N, C-alpha and C positions, 0 to 999 in steps of 0.2 A: 504493500499500498504506499510507502514512504516512498518506493522509485517511481511510482506513477505520479505522485504530487509533486515530487522534485522534477520531473520531466515537465510538468504543467507547469510549474513556476518557471523553468529556464524559458520556455514558449513565450510566456507572458514577457520575460526581461529581454529576449529575441525581437518580440513584436514592437516594444518599447524603443529600443534600441533604432531598429529600423524606422519608426515613427520621427524619432529625432534626427537621424541621418537626414532625411528628406526637408527638413525646415531650411526655408532659404534664412541665410545668414548675411548680415549688415555689418560693414567694417565699422568699428568704433570711431574712427575718423569722419566716417560718412554720417554717422548717427549723431555726432556731436556738431557737425556744421548744419545739419537739418535743425537740431533742436535749437542751436545759437540764432538762425534765421528765423526760426518760429518767435523765440523769444523777442528779437529785435522787430517783428512785423506787429506783435502784439502789445509792447511795453505801453502803447497809449491807453489801451483799454484795462491796465492793470492797476488796481487801486492801492495795492502795496508800493506802487513806484510813483504815483500821481495825486495819491492822497483822495480822499473822501471831502466834498464839500460839507460844511457843517450845515447847509440846509436839507440835504438828503440823507445826512447821517441818522440812522435810527438809534444809534448808541449815544448820542450826545447827551450831556447832562441838563435834565428839563429846568426850565426857567420855572421858579416859583412865585406864586401870586400871593400877596399878602392884603388882608383887607384891613383897612384902618377905621 
């Protein structure tokens, strides 16, 4: 019984390795260049870089109203 389960386990390993071997690879330099280009193109829409205007910021401190 252990021999049959061992064979099945090895078949699964071989199947996984074949699947991973067929994955298209991208060079790190190409991926880094694409990521840098994406960041530069979208920098103006990034609130961490441009900031959030106080009128549209839902987390701004609320003004207190006091009655005299």
